[in-house]
All heavy atoms as an XYZ file, in Angstrom:
733
protein
N     -11.893     88.407    145.447
C     -11.270     89.607    146.175
C     -11.092     90.734    145.170
O     -10.514     90.539    144.106
C      -9.882     89.138    146.676
C      -9.232     90.218    147.558
S      -7.697     89.781    148.350
C      -7.576     88.066    148.399
N     -11.647     91.863    145.457
C     -11.533     93.018    144.564
C     -10.138     93.433    144.288
O      -9.365     93.688    145.099
C     -12.282     94.165    145.299
C     -13.209     93.489    146.260
C     -12.388     92.143    146.660
N      -9.850     93.591    142.909
C      -8.525     94.138    142.539
C      -8.597     95.642    142.473
O      -9.395     96.183    141.644
C      -8.127     93.486    141.194
O      -8.051     92.108    141.310
C      -6.840     94.043    140.709
N      -7.767     96.327    143.185
C      -7.806     97.792    143.256
C      -6.873     98.316    142.159
O      -7.152     99.449    141.735
C      -7.294     98.263    144.611
C      -8.139     97.871    145.873
C      -7.645     98.448    147.161
C      -9.630     98.236    145.638
N      -5.660     97.701    142.040
C      -4.722     98.244    141.114
C      -3.759     97.214    140.689
O      -3.538     96.162    141.350
C      -3.929     99.381    141.843
O      -3.142    100.165    140.947
N      -3.148     97.399    139.509
C      -2.097     96.470    138.963
C      -0.952     97.350    138.374
O      -1.236     98.186    137.584
C      -2.690     95.577    137.917
C      -1.500     94.687    137.360
C      -3.778     94.752    138.410
N       0.248     97.095    138.750
C       1.412     97.854    138.206
C       2.707     97.033    138.410
O       2.927     96.339    139.436
C       1.570     99.244    138.905
C       1.559     99.182    140.419
C       2.857     99.125    141.071
C       0.440     99.250    141.193
C       2.827     99.080    142.437
C       0.515     99.276    142.551
C       1.694     99.136    143.178
N       3.557     97.068    137.407
C       4.822     96.375    137.454
C       4.758     94.956    137.861
O       5.597     94.417    138.608
C       5.827     97.112    138.353
C       6.161     98.541    137.923
C       5.685     99.614    138.670
C       6.774     98.773    136.813
C       5.867    100.913    138.352
C       6.965    100.124    136.307
C       6.535    101.167    137.093
O       6.750    102.432    136.737
N       3.669     94.247    137.439
C       3.491     92.866    137.763
C       2.919     92.613    139.175
O       2.699     91.489    139.551
N       2.569     93.653    139.852
C       2.146     93.556    141.289
C       0.577     93.724    141.231
O       0.073     94.640    140.527
C       2.746     94.703    142.143
C       4.220     94.568    142.144
C       2.136     94.649    143.603
C       4.874     95.837    142.708
N      -0.148     92.862    141.890
C      -1.597     92.914    141.976
C      -2.002     93.345    143.344
O      -1.557     92.688    144.387
C      -2.229     91.570    141.610
C      -1.846     91.164    140.210
C      -3.736     91.668    141.724
C      -2.134     89.702    139.851
N      -2.739     94.436    143.481
C      -3.193     94.931    144.787
C      -4.617     94.623    144.961
O      -5.423     95.027    144.105
C      -2.990     96.490    144.911
C      -1.516     96.830    144.658
C      -3.454     96.981    146.247
C      -0.540     96.333    145.630
N      -5.015     93.910    146.066
C      -6.419     93.559    146.317
C      -6.732     93.932    147.667
O      -5.870     94.208    148.567
C      -6.672     92.085    146.121
O      -5.705     91.341    147.025
C      -6.340     91.675    144.665
N      -8.082     94.001    148.046
C      -8.497     94.336    149.381
C      -9.843     93.658    149.564
O     -10.722     93.571    148.675
C      -8.694     95.864    149.492
C      -9.145     96.252    150.901
S      -9.516     98.048    151.014
C      -7.799     98.692    150.823
N     -10.104     93.213    150.816
C     -11.347     92.698    151.161
C     -11.446     92.722    152.727
O     -10.433     92.740    153.349
C     -11.704     91.307    150.631
C     -10.741     90.201    151.181
C     -11.132     89.438    152.291
C      -9.487     90.002    150.682
C     -10.304     88.421    152.749
C      -8.695     89.053    151.119
C      -9.067     88.231    152.178
O      -8.230     87.230    152.719
N     -12.621     92.709    153.291
C     -12.695     92.720    154.716
C     -12.746     91.262    155.063
O     -13.647     90.559    154.651
C     -14.018     93.398    155.240
C     -14.023     93.456    156.720
C     -15.285     94.262    157.148
N     -15.477     93.933    158.535
C     -15.166     94.842    159.511
N     -14.897     96.053    159.153
N     -15.405     94.512    160.758
N     -11.819     90.887    155.941
C     -11.724     89.560    156.400
C     -12.860     89.257    157.489
O     -12.924     89.987    158.429
C     -10.330     89.219    157.002
C      -9.282     89.358    155.903
C      -7.874     89.036    156.432
O      -7.799     88.746    157.602
O      -6.951     89.181    155.631
N     -13.479     88.129    157.238
C     -14.640     87.876    158.149
C     -14.113     87.525    159.568
O     -14.706     87.977    160.494
C     -15.464     86.630    157.524
C     -16.081     87.092    156.253
C     -16.468     86.160    158.555
C     -16.664     85.973    155.460
N     -13.000     86.855    159.628
C     -12.550     86.450    160.972
C     -11.600     87.487    161.654
O     -11.060     87.269    162.681
C     -11.860     85.081    160.982
C     -10.577     85.030    160.113
O     -10.218     86.077    159.527
N      -9.974     83.877    159.946
N     -11.448     88.591    160.872
C     -10.687     89.697    161.369
C      -9.232     89.289    161.866
O      -8.795     89.720    162.918
C     -11.408     90.418    162.551
C     -12.763     90.859    162.268
C     -12.925     92.333    161.839
O     -11.946     93.044    162.114
O     -13.951     92.694    161.365
N      -8.500     88.489    161.041
C      -7.150     88.187    161.482
C      -6.263     89.400    161.685
O      -5.370     89.379    162.615
C      -6.503     87.326    160.353
C      -6.975     85.968    160.283
C      -6.119     85.084    159.388
N      -5.759     85.814    158.226
C      -5.362     85.265    157.025
N      -5.427     83.921    156.982
N      -5.074     85.933    156.057
N      -6.455     90.437    160.877
C      -5.710     91.673    161.075
C      -6.660     92.705    161.459
O      -7.539     93.045    160.716
C      -5.047     92.031    159.758
C      -4.290     90.905    159.110
N      -3.167     90.334    159.673
C      -4.471     90.319    157.935
C      -2.694     89.388    158.844
N      -3.514     89.318    157.860
N      -6.490     93.330    162.659
C      -7.394     94.410    163.112
C      -7.087     95.633    162.405
O      -7.924     96.554    162.394
C      -7.324     94.546    164.610
C      -7.854     93.376    165.372
O      -8.719     92.685    164.938
N      -7.198     93.006    166.495
N      -5.937     95.755    161.810
C      -5.458     96.968    161.171
C      -5.917     96.961    159.756
O      -5.835     95.998    159.060
C      -3.890     97.034    161.116
O      -3.425     96.882    162.399
C      -3.383     98.209    160.449
N      -6.420     98.104    159.240
C      -6.852     98.180    157.842
C      -5.644     97.897    156.976
O      -4.562     98.353    157.254
C      -7.279     99.641    157.658
C      -7.737    100.098    159.019
C      -6.797     99.322    159.939
N      -5.836     97.130    155.870
C      -4.695     96.571    155.108
C      -5.188     96.254    153.745
O      -6.392     96.152    153.470
C      -4.067     95.400    155.781
C      -4.968     94.213    155.808
N      -6.053     94.105    156.766
C      -5.077     93.056    155.043
C      -6.675     93.044    156.590
N      -6.149     92.337    155.487
N      -4.248     95.854    152.903
C      -4.489     95.430    151.480
C      -3.486     94.249    151.329
O      -2.586     93.983    152.101
C      -4.306     96.578    150.508
C      -2.932     97.180    150.486
C      -2.008     96.619    149.616
C      -2.609     98.277    151.242
C      -0.691     97.187    149.648
C      -1.354     98.827    151.229
C      -0.410     98.285    150.367
N      -3.790     93.602    150.256
C      -2.962     92.438    149.867
C      -2.190     92.792    148.611
O      -2.749     93.392    147.658
C      -3.807     91.201    149.659
C      -4.524     90.742    150.971
N      -4.077     89.651    151.665
C      -5.553     91.251    151.605
C      -4.808     89.585    152.729
N      -5.736     90.514    152.728
N      -0.980     92.354    148.535
C      -0.110     92.589    147.353
C       0.401     91.170    146.880
O       0.851     90.305    147.779
C       1.029     93.443    147.597
N       0.293     90.928    145.643
C       0.777     89.625    145.112
C       1.751     89.887    143.920
O       1.486     90.780    143.125
C      -0.381     88.748    144.576
C      -0.022     87.442    144.114
C      -1.100     86.626    143.572
O      -2.348     86.897    143.927
O      -0.864     85.792    142.691
N       2.869     89.151    143.983
C       3.813     89.296    142.966
C       4.423     87.922    142.667
O       5.100     87.305    143.560
C       4.875     90.294    143.239
C       5.971     90.439    142.179
C       5.706     91.067    141.008
C       7.186     89.888    142.431
C       6.707     91.144    140.034
C       8.234     89.998    141.454
C       7.919     90.630    140.269
O       8.937     90.702    139.275
N       4.299     87.368    141.530
C       4.916     86.171    141.033
C       4.671     85.039    142.114
O       5.658     84.315    142.454
C       6.335     86.299    140.768
C       6.519     87.168    139.466
C       7.954     87.223    138.992
O       8.888     86.812    139.741
N       8.141     87.661    137.794
N       3.454     84.839    142.597
C       3.148     83.793    143.513
C       3.388     84.076    144.936
O       3.047     83.308    145.861
N       4.090     85.199    145.286
C       4.295     85.535    146.601
C       3.226     86.609    147.042
O       2.872     87.444    146.198
C       5.675     86.145    146.864
C       6.706     85.091    146.670
C       8.138     85.555    147.025
O       8.357     85.485    148.343
O       8.847     85.899    146.149
N       2.801     86.518    148.267
C       1.671     87.471    148.702
C       1.980     87.955    150.090
O       2.552     87.245    150.944
C       0.362     86.766    148.668
C      -0.823     87.648    148.981
C      -2.102     86.935    148.899
O      -2.211     85.843    148.349
O      -3.138     87.552    149.402
N       1.582     89.182    150.377
C       1.660     89.767    151.670
C       0.437     90.662    151.993
O      -0.138     91.244    151.121
C       2.933     90.601    151.755
N       0.084     90.691    153.197
C      -0.887     91.602    153.754
C      -0.117     92.770    154.289
O       0.780     92.627    155.088
C      -1.741     91.025    154.862
N      -0.476     93.984    153.861
C       0.285     95.205    154.211
C      -0.585     96.231    154.759
O      -1.650     96.540    154.136
C       1.019     95.664    152.919
C       1.964     94.608    152.240
C       1.852     96.998    153.230
C       2.493     94.844    150.966
N      -0.228     96.841    155.840
C      -0.956     97.941    156.438
C      -0.818     99.182    155.517
O       0.085     99.300    154.747
C      -0.523     98.209    157.865
O       0.786     98.789    157.878
N      -1.721    100.102    155.760
C      -1.689    101.369    154.946
C      -0.387    102.096    155.156
O      -0.039    102.962    154.222
C      -2.893    102.236    155.167
C      -4.226    101.602    154.788
C      -5.403    102.204    155.156
C      -4.205    100.475    153.992
C      -6.631    101.582    154.737
C      -5.467     99.878    153.585
C      -6.627    100.465    154.008
N       0.261    101.936    156.276
C       1.545    102.641    156.482
C       2.774    101.828    156.116
O       3.905    102.152    156.342
C       1.633    103.120    158.005
C       1.685    101.908    158.947
O       1.549    100.779    158.564
O       1.742    102.297    160.182
N       2.422    100.757    155.310
C       3.587     99.971    154.704
C       4.186     98.860    155.494
O       5.177     98.223    155.044
N       3.644     98.524    156.595
C       4.142     97.403    157.466
C       3.577     96.080    156.959
O       2.356     95.994    156.640
C       3.796     97.547    158.872
C       4.476     98.746    159.579
C       4.001     98.889    160.975
C       4.620    100.166    161.500
N       3.964    100.587    162.708
N       4.435     95.068    156.735
C       4.036     93.783    156.268
C       3.441     93.070    157.506
O       4.135     92.812    158.525
C       5.132     92.946    155.645
C       4.750     91.562    155.392
C       5.729     93.620    154.462
N       2.166     92.689    157.436
C       1.452     92.059    158.556
C       1.632     90.572    158.441
O       1.603     89.894    159.544
C       0.028     92.392    158.536
C      -0.379     93.947    158.590
C      -1.841     94.150    158.403
C       0.101     94.506    159.930
N       1.661     90.054    157.277
C       1.817     88.630    157.005
C       2.313     88.341    155.683
O       1.918     89.091    154.690
C       0.401     88.000    157.256
C       0.320     86.462    157.198
C      -1.120     85.966    157.471
O      -1.631     86.267    158.557
O      -1.579     85.317    156.614
N       3.049     87.323    155.423
C       3.561     86.924    154.112
C       4.878     87.612    153.786
O       5.452     88.251    154.631
N       5.188     87.557    152.428
C       6.415     88.213    151.998
C       6.295     88.545    150.569
O       5.578     87.938    149.820
C       7.575     87.315    152.242
C       7.653     86.079    151.422
C       8.870     85.307    151.725
C       8.953     84.029    150.784
N      10.192     83.386    150.794
N       7.027     89.646    150.190
C       7.170     90.163    148.831
C       8.580     90.556    148.625
O       9.199     90.985    149.565
C       6.235     91.386    148.599
C       4.762     91.059    148.664
C       6.529     92.201    147.349
C       4.182     90.522    147.476
N       9.180     90.365    147.411
C      10.620     90.783    147.221
C      10.777     92.217    147.622
O       9.897     93.110    147.359
C      10.801     90.576    145.709
C       9.877     89.455    145.376
C       8.617     89.678    146.235
N      11.977     92.531    148.223
C      12.199     93.921    148.756
C      12.037     94.959    147.749
O      11.482     96.051    148.106
C      13.629     93.938    149.380
C      13.685     93.274    150.655
C      15.173     93.420    151.293
C      15.214     92.734    152.573
N      16.460     92.933    153.264
N      12.505     94.858    146.528
C      12.386     95.844    145.507
C      10.920     96.136    145.192
O      10.503     97.301    145.030
C      13.137     95.472    144.199
C      14.646     95.511    144.364
C      15.368     95.183    143.059
C      16.809     95.340    143.244
N      17.533     94.979    141.941
N      10.141     95.110    145.077
C       8.697     95.309    144.806
C       8.038     95.861    146.034
O       7.132     96.767    145.926
C       8.034     94.005    144.400
C       8.570     93.416    143.162
C       8.484     94.316    141.990
C       9.043     93.736    140.714
N       8.946     94.686    139.517
N       8.442     95.503    147.233
C       7.805     96.023    148.476
C       8.004     97.585    148.536
O       7.167     98.328    148.891
C       8.360     95.381    149.717
C       7.832     95.852    151.091
C       6.248     95.699    151.129
C       8.476     95.194    152.212
N       9.193     98.065    148.102
C       9.440     99.509    148.089
C       8.419    100.206    147.166
O       8.004    101.267    147.448
C      10.949     99.749    147.651
C      11.911     99.456    148.731
C      13.344     99.744    148.242
C      14.320     99.392    149.342
N      15.680     99.762    148.883
N       8.245     99.553    146.026
C       7.273    100.152    145.094
C       5.806    100.209    145.717
O       5.120    101.189    145.573
C       7.239     99.418    143.746
C       8.452     99.416    142.900
C       8.319     98.528    141.734
C       8.728    100.867    142.406
N       5.460     99.135    146.286
C       4.181     99.020    146.952
C       4.043    100.083    148.095
O       2.970    100.688    148.194
C       3.925     97.630    147.525
C       3.935     96.567    146.351
C       2.727     97.536    148.357
C       4.089     95.129    146.807
N       4.984    100.224    148.923
C       4.913    101.184    149.956
C       4.855    102.612    149.399
O       4.040    103.422    149.914
C       6.179    101.070    150.930
C       6.220    102.138    151.899
C       6.095     99.728    151.629
N       5.568    102.949    148.354
C       5.488    104.206    147.705
C       4.092    104.495    147.227
O       3.496    105.572    147.339
C       6.497    104.342    146.622
N       3.506    103.479    146.503
C       2.138    103.527    145.954
C       1.162    103.791    147.101
O       0.210    104.632    146.960
C       1.850    102.310    145.215
C       0.382    102.167    144.688
C      -0.034    102.695    143.494
C      -0.668    101.523    145.308
N      -1.382    102.367    143.412
C      -1.809    101.642    144.545
C      -0.820    100.835    146.543
C      -3.049    101.178    144.830
C      -2.048    100.341    146.939
C      -3.179    100.540    146.026
N       1.283    103.044    148.156
C       0.345    103.137    149.277
C       0.388    104.540    149.935
O      -0.609    105.102    150.321
C       0.635    102.059    150.379
N       1.572    105.070    150.036
C       1.729    106.397    150.614
C       1.086    107.432    149.681
O       0.377    108.397    150.232
C       3.253    106.746    150.617
C       3.545    108.095    151.356
C       5.006    108.258    151.560
O       5.719    107.413    152.028
O       5.435    109.427    151.216
N       1.209    107.315    148.368
C       0.590    108.303    147.458
C      -1.001    108.096    147.492
O      -1.657    109.145    147.436
C       1.037    107.961    146.085
C       2.548    108.372    145.854
C       0.201    108.752    144.962
C       3.152    107.853    144.546
N      -1.471    106.954    147.726
C      -2.924    106.640    147.655
C      -3.586    106.276    148.907
O      -4.605    105.607    148.995
C      -3.135    105.546    146.590
C      -2.766    105.905    145.220
N      -3.377    106.773    144.399
C      -1.683    105.480    144.432
C      -2.788    106.954    143.316
N      -1.739    106.142    143.290
N      -3.006    106.813    150.005
C      -3.538    106.376    151.332
C      -4.994    106.719    151.503
O      -5.807    105.978    152.005
C      -2.664    107.105    152.495
C      -3.240    106.820    153.833
C      -2.173    106.348    154.742
N      -2.869    105.901    155.971
C      -2.217    105.549    157.072
N      -0.899    105.610    156.929
N      -2.770    105.188    158.126
N      -5.387    107.965    151.119
C      -6.761    108.326    151.220
C      -7.694    107.416    150.503
O      -8.779    107.061    150.936
C      -7.033    109.809    150.814
C      -6.420    110.744    151.720
C      -6.574    112.196    151.337
O      -7.361    112.464    150.435
O      -5.978    113.107    151.907
N      -7.279    106.998    149.227
C      -8.146    106.084    148.474
C      -8.186    104.720    149.112
O      -9.256    104.028    149.037
C      -7.496    105.948    147.070
C      -7.631    107.235    146.220
O      -8.655    107.963    146.397
N      -6.669    107.455    145.378
N      -7.052    104.242    149.687
C      -7.117    103.007    150.414
C      -8.131    103.013    151.592
O      -8.854    102.065    151.832
C      -5.683    102.596    150.895
C      -4.682    102.192    149.800
C      -3.310    102.193    150.372
C      -5.099    100.839    149.278
N      -8.027    104.080    152.343
C      -8.950    104.218    153.476
C     -10.352    104.282    153.035
O     -11.276    103.685    153.642
C      -8.551    105.539    154.307
C      -7.217    105.382    155.057
C      -6.781    106.631    155.596
O      -7.364    107.780    155.387
O      -5.685    106.597    156.406
N     -10.605    105.039    151.894
C     -11.999    105.100    151.400
C     -12.543    103.740    151.006
O     -13.649    103.287    151.295
C     -12.120    106.134    150.262
N     -11.705    103.028    150.280
C     -12.061    101.650    149.827
C     -12.292    100.742    151.027
O     -13.166     99.906    151.081
C     -11.005    101.055    148.915
C     -11.310    101.338    147.421
O     -12.515    101.396    147.086
N     -10.431    101.591    146.576
N     -11.504    100.847    152.049
C     -11.604    100.002    153.263
C     -12.978    100.198    153.811
O     -13.661     99.326    154.142
C     -10.531    100.277    154.232
C     -10.554     99.463    155.495
C     -11.150     99.853    156.693
C     -10.083     98.121    155.690
N     -11.070     98.794    157.607
C     -10.433     97.769    157.003
C      -9.394     97.251    154.907
C     -10.122     96.525    157.508
C      -9.101     96.045    155.416
C      -9.437     95.606    156.674
N     -13.336    101.520    153.929
C     -14.666    101.838    154.501
C     -15.817    101.308    153.639
O     -16.776    100.737    154.107
C     -14.723    103.305    154.601
C     -16.010    103.803    155.387
C     -16.070    103.385    156.756
O     -15.022    103.335    157.493
N     -17.231    103.069    157.344
N     -15.688    101.561    152.325
C     -16.672    101.041    151.443
C     -16.914     99.538    151.476
O     -18.067     99.009    151.686
C     -16.305    101.433    149.999
C     -16.508    102.858    149.599
C     -15.870    103.103    148.203
C     -17.956    103.391    149.649
N     -15.784     98.752    151.534
C     -15.853     97.353    151.553
C     -16.322     96.815    152.883
O     -17.083     95.887    152.990
C     -14.535     96.784    151.201
C     -14.087     96.792    149.714
C     -12.692     96.509    149.536
C     -14.999     96.004    148.814
N     -15.936     97.548    153.945
C     -16.429     97.195    155.300
C     -17.899     97.361    155.424
O     -18.660     96.700    156.261
C     -15.791     98.101    156.308
O     -14.374     97.814    156.352
N     -18.492     98.275    154.672
C     -19.993     98.555    154.658
C     -20.715     97.566    153.612
O     -21.907     97.852    153.453
C     -20.277     99.993    154.403
C     -19.731    100.927    155.478
C     -19.736    102.379    155.070
O     -20.166    102.689    153.867
O     -19.368    103.231    155.923
N     -19.891     96.795    152.906
C     -20.549     95.929    151.909
C     -20.866     96.706    150.597
O     -21.687     96.186    149.819
N     -20.257     97.822    150.373
C     -20.483     98.675    149.229
C     -19.421     98.450    148.168
O     -18.464     97.778    148.405
C     -20.573    100.101    149.686
C     -21.715    100.395    150.565
C     -21.761    101.782    151.217
N     -21.653    102.818    150.278
C     -21.262    104.038    150.500
N     -20.988    104.371    151.727
N     -21.197    104.930    149.657
N     -19.658     98.954    147.029
C     -18.819     98.775    145.809
C     -17.475     99.625    146.078
O     -17.495    100.782    146.502
C     -19.539     99.229    144.552
C     -18.870     98.922    143.284
C     -18.775     97.406    143.060
O     -19.709     96.682    143.465
O     -17.791     96.977    142.374
N     -16.367     99.025    145.679
C     -15.015     99.659    145.775
C     -14.797    100.372    144.441
O     -15.510    100.320    143.476
C     -14.004     98.620    146.031
C     -13.706     97.685    144.815
C     -12.623     98.022    143.991
C     -14.522     96.704    144.543
C     -12.383     97.208    142.840
C     -14.244     95.926    143.427
C     -13.195     96.112    142.614
N     -13.715    101.181    144.427
C     -13.267    101.809    143.213
C     -11.833    101.442    142.921
O     -11.045    101.280    143.832
C     -13.528    103.337    143.245
C     -12.804    104.080    144.343
C     -11.489    104.589    144.153
C     -13.431    104.257    145.576
C     -10.925    105.216    145.228
C     -12.787    104.880    146.644
C     -11.552    105.381    146.451
N     -11.434    101.592    141.705
C     -10.034    101.287    141.298
C      -9.108    102.481    141.677
O      -9.579    103.564    141.728
C      -9.940    101.064    139.722
C     -10.788     99.968    139.175
C      -9.970     98.620    139.401
C     -10.708     97.535    138.669
N     -10.141     96.261    138.750
N      -7.873    102.190    141.901
C      -6.881    103.212    142.300
C      -5.765    103.176    141.229
O      -5.372    102.172    140.710
C      -6.242    102.883    143.669
C      -7.394    102.891    144.701
C      -5.260    103.894    144.032
C      -6.863    102.451    146.048
N      -5.407    104.346    140.806
C      -4.378    104.584    139.774
C      -3.134    103.784    140.105
O      -2.676    103.676    141.274
C      -3.933    105.976    139.601
C      -5.032    106.867    138.945
C      -5.171    106.533    137.521
O      -4.225    106.365    136.797
O      -6.317    106.492    137.160
N      -2.545    103.094    139.132
C      -1.304    102.362    139.283
C      -0.091    103.287    139.490
O      -0.227    104.461    139.130
C      -1.187    101.531    138.030
C      -1.855    102.265    137.001
C      -3.022    102.982    137.757
N       0.982    102.733    139.953
C       2.238    103.489    140.045
C       2.807    103.557    138.704
O       2.832    102.574    137.921
C       3.213    102.752    140.970
C       4.456    103.467    141.464
C       3.988    104.752    142.269
C       5.297    102.581    142.268
N       3.267    104.718    138.231
C       3.840    104.906    136.915
C       5.218    105.382    137.008
O       5.694    106.024    137.789
C       3.017    105.944    136.165
C       1.545    105.541    135.965
C       0.768    106.541    135.199
N      -0.601    106.377    135.314
C      -1.343    105.578    134.481
N      -0.756    104.934    133.573
N      -2.715    105.407    134.717
């Protein structure tokens, strides 16, 4: 699964799911063994992440929404993704 960004111990990944469990474009966030699928507008679709870390993830997603959308499109077409700046 392509890693898009890493910040504050949070790993952000994205891939197009073959069985389309989530029809909404989304990414995955992992922190200390917990993982969640999160839509680009910050809604948790599946899984869980600690609340403090989720706030950071949602802020990052808001800042980088256009990049997330571009990567979703690239990966959906089977093309190469690009890294996204971490939250600082």
